[in-house]
PyMOL Python script that loads the backbone (N, CA, C, O; Angstrom):
from pymol import cmd

cmd.read_pdbstr("""\
ATOM      1  N   MET A   1       0.150  13.681   3.097  1.00  0.00           N
ATOM      2  CA  MET A   1      -0.817  12.667   3.473  1.00  0.00           C
ATOM      3  C   MET A   1      -0.383  12.042   4.793  1.00  0.00           C
ATOM      4  O   MET A   1       0.793  11.722   4.969  1.00  0.00           O
ATOM      5  N   ALA A   2      -1.306  11.869   5.709  1.00  0.00           N
ATOM      6  CA  ALA A   2      -1.007  11.236   6.988  1.00  0.00           C
ATOM      7  C   ALA A   2      -0.885   9.739   6.793  1.00  0.00           C
ATOM      8  O   ALA A   2      -1.706   9.120   6.116  1.00  0.00           O
ATOM      9  N   HIS A   3       0.129   9.170   7.382  1.00  0.00           N
ATOM     10  CA  HIS A   3       0.312   7.731   7.277  1.00  0.00           C
ATOM     11  C   HIS A   3       1.042   7.205   8.496  1.00  0.00           C
ATOM     12  O   HIS A   3       1.659   7.957   9.249  1.00  0.00           O
ATOM     13  N   GLU A   4       0.959   5.929   8.669  1.00  0.00           N
ATOM     14  CA  GLU A   4       1.633   5.231   9.758  1.00  0.00           C
ATOM     15  C   GLU A   4       2.724   4.380   9.131  1.00  0.00           C
ATOM     16  O   GLU A   4       2.488   3.722   8.118  1.00  0.00           O
ATOM     17  N   GLU A   5       3.908   4.382   9.714  1.00  0.00           N
ATOM     18  CA  GLU A   5       5.000   3.579   9.178  1.00  0.00           C
ATOM     19  C   GLU A   5       5.381   2.500  10.182  1.00  0.00           C
ATOM     20  O   GLU A   5       5.373   2.723  11.392  1.00  0.00           O
ATOM     21  N   ARG A   6       5.711   1.338   9.659  1.00  0.00           N
ATOM     22  CA  ARG A   6       6.256   0.285  10.509  1.00  0.00           C
ATOM     23  C   ARG A   6       7.100  -0.624   9.647  1.00  0.00           C
ATOM     24  O   ARG A   6       6.751  -0.923   8.505  1.00  0.00           O
ATOM     25  N   GLU A   7       8.207  -1.057  10.201  1.00  0.00           N
ATOM     26  CA  GLU A   7       9.100  -1.922   9.447  1.00  0.00           C
ATOM     27  C   GLU A   7       8.707  -3.362   9.693  1.00  0.00           C
ATOM     28  O   GLU A   7       8.490  -3.778  10.831  1.00  0.00           O
ATOM     29  N   VAL A   8       8.622  -4.102   8.635  1.00  0.00           N
ATOM     30  CA  VAL A   8       8.228  -5.501   8.711  1.00  0.00           C
ATOM     31  C   VAL A   8       9.266  -6.301   7.949  1.00  0.00           C
ATOM     32  O   VAL A   8       9.590  -5.977   6.806  1.00  0.00           O
ATOM     33  N   GLY A   9       9.781  -7.332   8.568  1.00  0.00           N
ATOM     34  CA  GLY A   9      10.773  -8.152   7.887  1.00  0.00           C
ATOM     35  C   GLY A   9      10.132  -8.980   6.799  1.00  0.00           C
ATOM     36  O   GLY A   9       9.179  -9.723   7.034  1.00  0.00           O
ATOM     37  N   GLY A  10      10.674  -8.839   5.602  1.00  0.00           N
ATOM     38  CA  GLY A  10      10.247  -9.661   4.489  1.00  0.00           C
ATOM     39  C   GLY A  10       8.858  -9.367   3.978  1.00  0.00           C
ATOM     40  O   GLY A  10       8.145  -8.511   4.501  1.00  0.00           O
ATOM     41  N   ALA A  11       8.500 -10.081   2.965  1.00  0.00           N
ATOM     42  CA  ALA A  11       7.170 -10.044   2.372  1.00  0.00           C
ATOM     43  C   ALA A  11       6.917 -11.454   1.891  1.00  0.00           C
ATOM     44  O   ALA A  11       7.648 -12.370   2.269  1.00  0.00           O
ATOM     45  N   SER A  12       5.908 -11.656   1.072  1.00  0.00           N
ATOM     46  CA  SER A  12       5.615 -13.013   0.637  1.00  0.00           C
ATOM     47  C   SER A  12       6.553 -13.482  -0.467  1.00  0.00           C
ATOM     48  O   SER A  12       6.572 -14.668  -0.796  1.00  0.00           O
ATOM     49  N   GLU A  13       7.334 -12.565  -1.046  1.00  0.00           N
ATOM     50  CA  GLU A  13       8.250 -12.949  -2.107  1.00  0.00           C
ATOM     51  C   GLU A  13       9.564 -13.430  -1.501  1.00  0.00           C
ATOM     52  O   GLU A  13      10.123 -12.766  -0.628  1.00  0.00           O
ATOM     53  N   ALA A  14      10.061 -14.576  -1.955  1.00  0.00           N
ATOM     54  CA  ALA A  14      11.317 -15.114  -1.443  1.00  0.00           C
ATOM     55  C   ALA A  14      12.444 -14.128  -1.708  1.00  0.00           C
ATOM     56  O   ALA A  14      12.547 -13.567  -2.799  1.00  0.00           O
ATOM     57  N   GLY A  15      13.279 -13.923  -0.713  1.00  0.00           N
ATOM     58  CA  GLY A  15      14.418 -13.043  -0.864  1.00  0.00           C
ATOM     59  C   GLY A  15      14.086 -11.563  -0.824  1.00  0.00           C
ATOM     60  O   GLY A  15      14.966 -10.731  -1.043  1.00  0.00           O
ATOM     61  N   GLN A  16      12.844 -11.217  -0.550  1.00  0.00           N
ATOM     62  CA  GLN A  16      12.431  -9.812  -0.494  1.00  0.00           C
ATOM     63  C   GLN A  16      13.040  -9.168   0.751  1.00  0.00           C
ATOM     64  O   GLN A  16      12.900  -9.712   1.846  1.00  0.00           O
ATOM     65  N   PRO A  17      13.706  -8.036   0.613  1.00  0.00           N
ATOM     66  CA  PRO A  17      14.285  -7.365   1.779  1.00  0.00           C
ATOM     67  C   PRO A  17      13.195  -6.790   2.673  1.00  0.00           C
ATOM     68  O   PRO A  17      12.032  -6.707   2.276  1.00  0.00           O
ATOM     69  N   SER A  18      13.577  -6.396   3.876  1.00  0.00           N
ATOM     70  CA  SER A  18      12.627  -5.748   4.777  1.00  0.00           C
ATOM     71  C   SER A  18      12.105  -4.481   4.123  1.00  0.00           C
ATOM     72  O   SER A  18      12.851  -3.747   3.475  1.00  0.00           O
ATOM     73  N   LEU A  19      10.829  -4.238   4.297  1.00  0.00           N
ATOM     74  CA  LEU A  19      10.189  -3.054   3.734  1.00  0.00           C
ATOM     75  C   LEU A  19       9.554  -2.262   4.860  1.00  0.00           C
ATOM     76  O   LEU A  19       9.195  -2.826   5.894  1.00  0.00           O
ATOM     77  N   ILE A  20       9.415  -0.976   4.670  1.00  0.00           N
ATOM     78  CA  ILE A  20       8.693  -0.144   5.632  1.00  0.00           C
ATOM     79  C   ILE A  20       7.296   0.064   5.065  1.00  0.00           C
ATOM     80  O   ILE A  20       7.102   0.808   4.104  1.00  0.00           O
ATOM     81  N   TRP A  21       6.328  -0.607   5.678  1.00  0.00           N
ATOM     82  CA  TRP A  21       4.943  -0.569   5.205  1.00  0.00           C
ATOM     83  C   TRP A  21       4.238   0.634   5.801  1.00  0.00           C
ATOM     84  O   TRP A  21       4.412   0.942   6.980  1.00  0.00           O
ATOM     85  N   ARG A  22       3.436   1.321   4.981  1.00  0.00           N
ATOM     86  CA  ARG A  22       2.720   2.512   5.408  1.00  0.00           C
ATOM     87  C   ARG A  22       1.242   2.379   5.090  1.00  0.00           C
ATOM     88  O   ARG A  22       0.848   1.793   4.081  1.00  0.00           O
ATOM     89  N   LYS A  23       0.434   2.944   5.986  1.00  0.00           N
ATOM     90  CA  LYS A  23      -1.002   3.038   5.734  1.00  0.00           C
ATOM     91  C   LYS A  23      -1.482   4.361   6.314  1.00  0.00           C
ATOM     92  O   LYS A  23      -0.800   4.966   7.140  1.00  0.00           O
ATOM     93  N   SER A  24      -2.625   4.797   5.892  1.00  0.00           N
ATOM     94  CA  SER A  24      -3.175   6.053   6.366  1.00  0.00           C
ATOM     95  C   SER A  24      -3.466   5.982   7.860  1.00  0.00           C
ATOM     96  O   SER A  24      -3.916   4.952   8.362  1.00  0.00           O
ATOM     97  N   ARG A  25      -3.210   7.074   8.565  1.00  0.00           N
ATOM     98  CA  ARG A  25      -3.567   7.131   9.991  1.00  0.00           C
ATOM     99  C   ARG A  25      -5.085   7.123  10.162  1.00  0.00           C
ATOM    100  O   ARG A  25      -5.591   6.807  11.239  1.00  0.00           O
ATOM    101  N   ARG A  26      -5.801   7.469   9.108  1.00  0.00           N
ATOM    102  CA  ARG A  26      -7.268   7.474   9.150  1.00  0.00           C
ATOM    103  C   ARG A  26      -7.848   6.104   8.844  1.00  0.00           C
ATOM    104  O   ARG A  26      -9.066   5.951   8.750  1.00  0.00           O
ATOM    105  N   SER A  27      -7.000   5.122   8.692  1.00  0.00           N
ATOM    106  CA  SER A  27      -7.474   3.794   8.312  1.00  0.00           C
ATOM    107  C   SER A  27      -8.225   3.124   9.459  1.00  0.00           C
ATOM    108  O   SER A  27      -8.122   3.528  10.617  1.00  0.00           O
ATOM    109  N   ASN A  28      -8.964   2.113   9.108  1.00  0.00           N
ATOM    110  CA  ASN A  28      -9.785   1.356  10.038  1.00  0.00           C
ATOM    111  C   ASN A  28      -8.913   0.658  11.080  1.00  0.00           C
ATOM    112  O   ASN A  28      -7.979  -0.053  10.709  1.00  0.00           O
ATOM    113  N   PRO A  29      -9.195   0.841  12.389  1.00  0.00           N
ATOM    114  CA  PRO A  29      -8.383   0.184  13.417  1.00  0.00           C
ATOM    115  C   PRO A  29      -8.548  -1.342  13.435  1.00  0.00           C
ATOM    116  O   PRO A  29      -7.785  -2.032  14.110  1.00  0.00           O
ATOM    117  N   ASN A  30      -9.518  -1.867  12.714  1.00  0.00           N
ATOM    118  CA  ASN A  30      -9.722  -3.316  12.665  1.00  0.00           C
ATOM    119  C   ASN A  30      -8.784  -4.006  11.686  1.00  0.00           C
ATOM    120  O   ASN A  30      -8.852  -5.225  11.523  1.00  0.00           O
ATOM    121  N   GLY A  31      -7.921  -3.258  11.041  1.00  0.00           N
ATOM    122  CA  GLY A  31      -6.940  -3.857  10.146  1.00  0.00           C
ATOM    123  C   GLY A  31      -7.415  -4.044   8.718  1.00  0.00           C
ATOM    124  O   GLY A  31      -6.734  -4.709   7.938  1.00  0.00           O
ATOM    125  N   ALA A  32      -8.550  -3.486   8.349  1.00  0.00           N
ATOM    126  CA  ALA A  32      -9.049  -3.617   6.977  1.00  0.00           C
ATOM    127  C   ALA A  32      -8.487  -2.473   6.138  1.00  0.00           C
ATOM    128  O   ALA A  32      -9.223  -1.579   5.719  1.00  0.00           O
ATOM    129  N   CYS A  33      -7.180  -2.509   5.899  1.00  0.00           N
ATOM    130  CA  CYS A  33      -6.504  -1.393   5.245  1.00  0.00           C
ATOM    131  C   CYS A  33      -5.601  -1.878   4.123  1.00  0.00           C
ATOM    132  O   CYS A  33      -5.241  -3.052   4.039  1.00  0.00           O
ATOM    133  N   VAL A  34      -5.256  -0.942   3.277  1.00  0.00           N
ATOM    134  CA  VAL A  34      -4.249  -1.179   2.249  1.00  0.00           C
ATOM    135  C   VAL A  34      -2.943  -0.603   2.776  1.00  0.00           C
ATOM    136  O   VAL A  34      -2.912   0.527   3.263  1.00  0.00           O
ATOM    137  N   GLU A  35      -1.873  -1.371   2.681  1.00  0.00           N
ATOM    138  CA  GLU A  35      -0.547  -0.904   3.079  1.00  0.00           C
ATOM    139  C   GLU A  35       0.339  -0.844   1.844  1.00  0.00           C
ATOM    140  O   GLU A  35       0.216  -1.669   0.939  1.00  0.00           O
ATOM    141  N   MET A  36       1.233   0.140   1.816  1.00  0.00           N
ATOM    142  CA  MET A  36       2.155   0.296   0.694  1.00  0.00           C
ATOM    143  C   MET A  36       3.574   0.436   1.215  1.00  0.00           C
ATOM    144  O   MET A  36       3.801   0.922   2.323  1.00  0.00           O
ATOM    145  N   ALA A  37       4.525   0.003   0.398  1.00  0.00           N
ATOM    146  CA  ALA A  37       5.942   0.139   0.737  1.00  0.00           C
ATOM    147  C   ALA A  37       6.735   0.346  -0.546  1.00  0.00           C
ATOM    148  O   ALA A  37       6.434  -0.252  -1.579  1.00  0.00           O
ATOM    149  N   ARG A  38       7.751   1.198  -0.470  1.00  0.00           N
ATOM    150  CA  ARG A  38       8.639   1.393  -1.630  1.00  0.00           C
ATOM    151  C   ARG A  38       9.714   0.325  -1.582  1.00  0.00           C
ATOM    152  O   ARG A  38      10.410   0.162  -0.580  1.00  0.00           O
ATOM    153  N   ARG A  39       9.838  -0.400  -2.685  1.00  0.00           N
ATOM    154  CA  ARG A  39      10.866  -1.431  -2.805  1.00  0.00           C
ATOM    155  C   ARG A  39      12.194  -0.786  -3.195  1.00  0.00           C
ATOM    156  O   ARG A  39      12.205   0.329  -3.715  1.00  0.00           O
ATOM    157  N   PRO A  40      13.308  -1.468  -2.954  1.00  0.00           N
ATOM    158  CA  PRO A  40      14.611  -0.917  -3.339  1.00  0.00           C
ATOM    159  C   PRO A  40      14.713  -0.580  -4.832  1.00  0.00           C
ATOM    160  O   PRO A  40      15.482   0.302  -5.215  1.00  0.00           O
ATOM    161  N   ASP A  41      13.947  -1.273  -5.667  1.00  0.00           N
ATOM    162  CA  ASP A  41      13.990  -1.001  -7.112  1.00  0.00           C
ATOM    163  C   ASP A  41      13.086   0.168  -7.521  1.00  0.00           C
ATOM    164  O   ASP A  41      12.967   0.472  -8.707  1.00  0.00           O
ATOM    165  N   GLY A  42      12.441   0.829  -6.531  1.00  0.00           N
ATOM    166  CA  GLY A  42      11.591   1.985  -6.805  1.00  0.00           C
ATOM    167  C   GLY A  42      10.136   1.653  -7.044  1.00  0.00           C
ATOM    168  O   GLY A  42       9.291   2.548  -7.053  1.00  0.00           O
ATOM    169  N   ARG A  43       9.827   0.376  -7.239  1.00  0.00           N
ATOM    170  CA  ARG A  43       8.432  -0.019  -7.442  1.00  0.00           C
ATOM    171  C   ARG A  43       7.710   0.032  -6.094  1.00  0.00           C
ATOM    172  O   ARG A  43       8.350   0.048  -5.043  1.00  0.00           O
ATOM    173  N   ILE A  44       6.388   0.057  -6.130  1.00  0.00           N
ATOM    174  CA  ILE A  44       5.576   0.152  -4.925  1.00  0.00           C
ATOM    175  C   ILE A  44       4.881  -1.181  -4.678  1.00  0.00           C
ATOM    176  O   ILE A  44       4.174  -1.696  -5.543  1.00  0.00           O
ATOM    177  N   ALA A  45       5.092  -1.732  -3.484  1.00  0.00           N
ATOM    178  CA  ALA A  45       4.438  -2.972  -3.076  1.00  0.00           C
ATOM    179  C   ALA A  45       3.148  -2.616  -2.339  1.00  0.00           C
ATOM    180  O   ALA A  45       3.119  -1.664  -1.559  1.00  0.00           O
ATOM    181  N   VAL A  46       2.085  -3.376  -2.585  1.00  0.00           N
ATOM    182  CA  VAL A  46       0.775  -3.131  -1.986  1.00  0.00           C
ATOM    183  C   VAL A  46       0.268  -4.441  -1.407  1.00  0.00           C
ATOM    184  O   VAL A  46       0.366  -5.490  -2.044  1.00  0.00           O
ATOM    185  N   ARG A  47      -0.278  -4.376  -0.188  1.00  0.00           N
ATOM    186  CA  ARG A  47      -0.820  -5.585   0.438  1.00  0.00           C
ATOM    187  C   ARG A  47      -2.011  -5.241   1.322  1.00  0.00           C
ATOM    188  O   ARG A  47      -2.280  -4.074   1.609  1.00  0.00           O
ATOM    189  N   ASP A  48      -2.710  -6.273   1.742  1.00  0.00           N
ATOM    190  CA  ASP A  48      -3.853  -6.169   2.649  1.00  0.00           C
ATOM    191  C   ASP A  48      -3.320  -6.264   4.073  1.00  0.00           C
ATOM    192  O   ASP A  48      -2.644  -7.236   4.412  1.00  0.00           O
ATOM    193  N   SER A  49      -3.611  -5.277   4.910  1.00  0.00           N
ATOM    194  CA  SER A  49      -3.091  -5.281   6.281  1.00  0.00           C
ATOM    195  C   SER A  49      -3.625  -6.441   7.114  1.00  0.00           C
ATOM    196  O   SER A  49      -3.012  -6.818   8.112  1.00  0.00           O
ATOM    197  N   LYS A  50      -4.764  -7.012   6.714  1.00  0.00           N
ATOM    198  CA  LYS A  50      -5.306  -8.163   7.449  1.00  0.00           C
ATOM    199  C   LYS A  50      -4.507  -9.432   7.191  1.00  0.00           C
ATOM    200  O   LYS A  50      -4.599 -10.394   7.953  1.00  0.00           O
ATOM    201  N   ASP A  51      -3.725  -9.435   6.119  1.00  0.00           N
ATOM    202  CA  ASP A  51      -2.974 -10.629   5.727  1.00  0.00           C
ATOM    203  C   ASP A  51      -1.546 -10.233   5.335  1.00  0.00           C
ATOM    204  O   ASP A  51      -1.174 -10.347   4.167  1.00  0.00           O
ATOM    205  N   PRO A  52      -0.737  -9.765   6.310  1.00  0.00           N
ATOM    206  CA  PRO A  52       0.589  -9.256   5.982  1.00  0.00           C
ATOM    207  C   PRO A  52       1.538 -10.288   5.380  1.00  0.00           C
ATOM    208  O   PRO A  52       2.518  -9.914   4.736  1.00  0.00           O
ATOM    209  N   SER A  53       1.272 -11.551   5.571  1.00  0.00           N
ATOM    210  CA  SER A  53       2.131 -12.572   4.957  1.00  0.00           C
ATOM    211  C   SER A  53       1.529 -13.090   3.651  1.00  0.00           C
ATOM    212  O   SER A  53       2.067 -14.011   3.036  1.00  0.00           O
ATOM    213  N   GLY A  54       0.423 -12.501   3.235  1.00  0.00           N
ATOM    214  CA  GLY A  54      -0.248 -12.917   2.010  1.00  0.00           C
ATOM    215  C   GLY A  54       0.362 -12.295   0.772  1.00  0.00           C
ATOM    216  O   GLY A  54       1.487 -11.796   0.809  1.00  0.00           O
ATOM    217  N   PRO A  55      -0.379 -12.322  -0.325  1.00  0.00           N
ATOM    218  CA  PRO A  55       0.144 -11.821  -1.596  1.00  0.00           C
ATOM    219  C   PRO A  55       0.478 -10.333  -1.551  1.00  0.00           C
ATOM    220  O   PRO A  55      -0.178  -9.551  -0.863  1.00  0.00           O
ATOM    221  N   VAL A  56       1.499  -9.967  -2.292  1.00  0.00           N
ATOM    222  CA  VAL A  56       1.925  -8.578  -2.430  1.00  0.00           C
ATOM    223  C   VAL A  56       1.842  -8.220  -3.911  1.00  0.00           C
ATOM    224  O   VAL A  56       2.458  -8.877  -4.750  1.00  0.00           O
ATOM    225  N   LEU A  57       1.084  -7.185  -4.224  1.00  0.00           N
ATOM    226  CA  LEU A  57       1.002  -6.682  -5.595  1.00  0.00           C
ATOM    227  C   LEU A  57       2.062  -5.602  -5.760  1.00  0.00           C
ATOM    228  O   LEU A  57       2.300  -4.824  -4.836  1.00  0.00           O
ATOM    229  N   THR A  58       2.695  -5.544  -6.914  1.00  0.00           N
ATOM    230  CA  THR A  58       3.760  -4.573  -7.145  1.00  0.00           C
ATOM    231  C   THR A  58       3.442  -3.738  -8.381  1.00  0.00           C
ATOM    232  O   THR A  58       3.065  -4.268  -9.426  1.00  0.00           O
ATOM    233  N   TYR A  59       3.600  -2.422  -8.243  1.00  0.00           N
ATOM    234  CA  TYR A  59       3.286  -1.479  -9.314  1.00  0.00           C
ATOM    235  C   TYR A  59       4.434  -0.501  -9.508  1.00  0.00           C
ATOM    236  O   TYR A  59       5.221  -0.264  -8.591  1.00  0.00           O
ATOM    237  N   ALA A  60       4.526   0.063 -10.698  1.00  0.00           N
ATOM    238  CA  ALA A  60       5.456   1.163 -10.949  1.00  0.00           C
ATOM    239  C   ALA A  60       4.964   2.378 -10.165  1.00  0.00           C
ATOM    240  O   ALA A  60       3.759   2.559  -9.990  1.00  0.00           O
ATOM    241  N   ALA A  61       5.892   3.206  -9.696  1.00  0.00           N
ATOM    242  CA  ALA A  61       5.509   4.403  -8.946  1.00  0.00           C
ATOM    243  C   ALA A  61       4.566   5.287  -9.761  1.00  0.00           C
ATOM    244  O   ALA A  61       3.659   5.900  -9.199  1.00  0.00           O
ATOM    245  N   ALA A  62       4.767   5.361 -11.070  1.00  0.00           N
ATOM    246  CA  ALA A  62       3.893   6.176 -11.930  1.00  0.00           C
ATOM    247  C   ALA A  62       2.460   5.649 -11.925  1.00  0.00           C
ATOM    248  O   ALA A  62       1.513   6.432 -11.995  1.00  0.00           O
ATOM    249  N   GLU A  63       2.294   4.335 -11.843  1.00  0.00           N
ATOM    250  CA  GLU A  63       0.941   3.758 -11.796  1.00  0.00           C
ATOM    251  C   GLU A  63       0.238   4.152 -10.502  1.00  0.00           C
ATOM    252  O   GLU A  63      -0.948   4.482 -10.517  1.00  0.00           O
ATOM    253  N   ILE A  64       0.958   4.121  -9.387  1.00  0.00           N
ATOM    254  CA  ILE A  64       0.371   4.526  -8.107  1.00  0.00           C
ATOM    255  C   ILE A  64       0.036   6.015  -8.149  1.00  0.00           C
ATOM    256  O   ILE A  64      -1.016   6.423  -7.656  1.00  0.00           O
ATOM    257  N   ALA A  65       0.911   6.829  -8.729  1.00  0.00           N
ATOM    258  CA  ALA A  65       0.647   8.267  -8.846  1.00  0.00           C
ATOM    259  C   ALA A  65      -0.625   8.523  -9.653  1.00  0.00           C
ATOM    260  O   ALA A  65      -1.421   9.389  -9.290  1.00  0.00           O
ATOM    261  N   GLU A  66      -0.821   7.786 -10.735  1.00  0.00           N
ATOM    262  CA  GLU A  66      -2.038   7.931 -11.543  1.00  0.00           C
ATOM    263  C   GLU A  66      -3.275   7.539 -10.742  1.00  0.00           C
ATOM    264  O   GLU A  66      -4.307   8.203 -10.835  1.00  0.00           O
ATOM    265  N   LEU A  67      -3.182   6.475  -9.961  1.00  0.00           N
ATOM    266  CA  LEU A  67      -4.305   6.047  -9.127  1.00  0.00           C
ATOM    267  C   LEU A  67      -4.646   7.114  -8.093  1.00  0.00           C
ATOM    268  O   LEU A  67      -5.814   7.464  -7.922  1.00  0.00           O
ATOM    269  N   VAL A  68      -3.640   7.628  -7.409  1.00  0.00           N
ATOM    270  CA  VAL A  68      -3.869   8.659  -6.397  1.00  0.00           C
ATOM    271  C   VAL A  68      -4.496   9.901  -7.030  1.00  0.00           C
ATOM    272  O   VAL A  68      -5.428  10.474  -6.466  1.00  0.00           O
ATOM    273  N   ASP A  69      -4.001  10.321  -8.185  1.00  0.00           N
ATOM    274  CA  ASP A  69      -4.587  11.472  -8.878  1.00  0.00           C
ATOM    275  C   ASP A  69      -6.053  11.223  -9.226  1.00  0.00           C
ATOM    276  O   ASP A  69      -6.890  12.113  -9.073  1.00  0.00           O
ATOM    277  N   ALA A  70      -6.363  10.018  -9.691  1.00  0.00           N
ATOM    278  CA  ALA A  70      -7.744   9.678 -10.044  1.00  0.00           C
ATOM    279  C   ALA A  70      -8.642   9.694  -8.810  1.00  0.00           C
ATOM    280  O   ALA A  70      -9.781  10.157  -8.874  1.00  0.00           O
ATOM    281  N   ILE A  71      -8.136   9.194  -7.698  1.00  0.00           N
ATOM    282  CA  ILE A  71      -8.915   9.205  -6.454  1.00  0.00           C
ATOM    283  C   ILE A  71      -9.162  10.639  -6.013  1.00  0.00           C
ATOM    284  O   ILE A  71     -10.286  11.003  -5.668  1.00  0.00           O
ATOM    285  N   LYS A  72      -8.109  11.454  -6.024  1.00  0.00           N
ATOM    286  CA  LYS A  72      -8.238  12.855  -5.605  1.00  0.00           C
ATOM    287  C   LYS A  72      -9.202  13.633  -6.492  1.00  0.00           C
ATOM    288  O   LYS A  72      -9.894  14.530  -6.009  1.00  0.00           O
ATOM    289  N   SER A  73      -9.260  13.308  -7.771  1.00  0.00           N
ATOM    290  CA  SER A  73     -10.136  14.037  -8.693  1.00  0.00           C
ATOM    291  C   SER A  73     -11.583  13.559  -8.626  1.00  0.00           C
ATOM    292  O   SER A  73     -12.453  14.117  -9.295  1.00  0.00           O
ATOM    293  N   GLY A  74     -11.848  12.520  -7.816  1.00  0.00           N
ATOM    294  CA  GLY A  74     -13.215  12.047  -7.645  1.00  0.00           C
ATOM    295  C   GLY A  74     -13.654  10.990  -8.634  1.00  0.00           C
ATOM    296  O   GLY A  74     -14.838  10.662  -8.710  1.00  0.00           O
ATOM    297  N   GLU A  75     -12.713  10.454  -9.392  1.00  0.00           N
ATOM    298  CA  GLU A  75     -13.056   9.486 -10.430  1.00  0.00           C
ATOM    299  C   GLU A  75     -13.760   8.238  -9.886  1.00  0.00           C
ATOM    300  O   GLU A  75     -14.498   7.579 -10.618  1.00  0.00           O
ATOM    301  N   PHE A  76     -13.539   7.914  -8.624  1.00  0.00           N
ATOM    302  CA  PHE A  76     -14.129   6.705  -8.048  1.00  0.00           C
ATOM    303  C   PHE A  76     -15.203   7.009  -7.003  1.00  0.00           C
ATOM    304  O   PHE A  76     -15.660   6.104  -6.304  1.00  0.00           O
ATOM    305  N   ASP A  77     -15.605   8.264  -6.892  1.00  0.00           N
ATOM    306  CA  ASP A  77     -16.589   8.649  -5.880  1.00  0.00           C
ATOM    307  C   ASP A  77     -17.892   7.873  -5.992  1.00  0.00           C
ATOM    308  O   ASP A  77     -18.548   7.629  -4.979  1.00  0.00           O
ATOM    309  N   ASP A  78     -18.278   7.483  -7.195  1.00  0.00           N
ATOM    310  CA  ASP A  78     -19.533   6.751  -7.375  1.00  0.00           C
ATOM    311  C   ASP A  78     -19.495   5.381  -6.694  1.00  0.00           C
ATOM    312  O   ASP A  78     -20.545   4.799  -6.421  1.00  0.00           O
ATOM    313  N   LEU A  79     -18.311   4.870  -6.421  1.00  0.00           N
ATOM    314  CA  LEU A  79     -18.200   3.559  -5.774  1.00  0.00           C
ATOM    315  C   LEU A  79     -18.514   3.609  -4.285  1.00  0.00           C
ATOM    316  O   LEU A  79     -18.808   2.581  -3.675  1.00  0.00           O
ATOM    317  N   ILE A  80     -18.453   4.805  -3.696  1.00  0.00           N
ATOM    318  CA  ILE A  80     -18.695   4.916  -2.257  1.00  0.00           C
ATOM    319  C   ILE A  80     -19.929   5.750  -1.932  1.00  0.00           C
ATOM    320  O   ILE A  80     -20.210   6.006  -0.761  1.00  0.00           O
ATOM    321  N   ALA A  81     -20.660   6.170  -2.944  1.00  0.00           N
ATOM    322  CA  ALA A  81     -21.848   7.011  -2.721  1.00  0.00           C
ATOM    323  C   ALA A  81     -23.052   6.162  -2.399  1.00  0.00           C
ATOM    324  O   ALA A  81     -24.141   6.693  -2.181  1.00  0.00           O
TER     325      ALA A  81
END
""", "prot")
cmd.dss("prot")
cmd.show_as("cartoon", "prot")
cmd.util.cbc("prot")
cmd.orient("prot")
C-alpha cells in the first residue's frame, strides 16, 4: 500500500512517545485524511490529519487488519456509491 510517512513529536496522550504517522499517498491534499501510527506497544493509533493535536483512537493491530480486509472485500462499498 502506498503511504506517506512523517515523524511527529508526541500525540494528544500525555507521555506518548514520538510516532511516525502514515497516510495514503492517494489521500486528499487538503488534509482530510486518516493517519495511522504503530505505537511501541504494538497497538495502532489513528487520528484525523486536519487535527494532529486532537484525539487519538487506539486499536489492536488485529482490529485494524480486520477493517482493512473488510474494506478490500467491498463490505463498505455501499457507503460511497
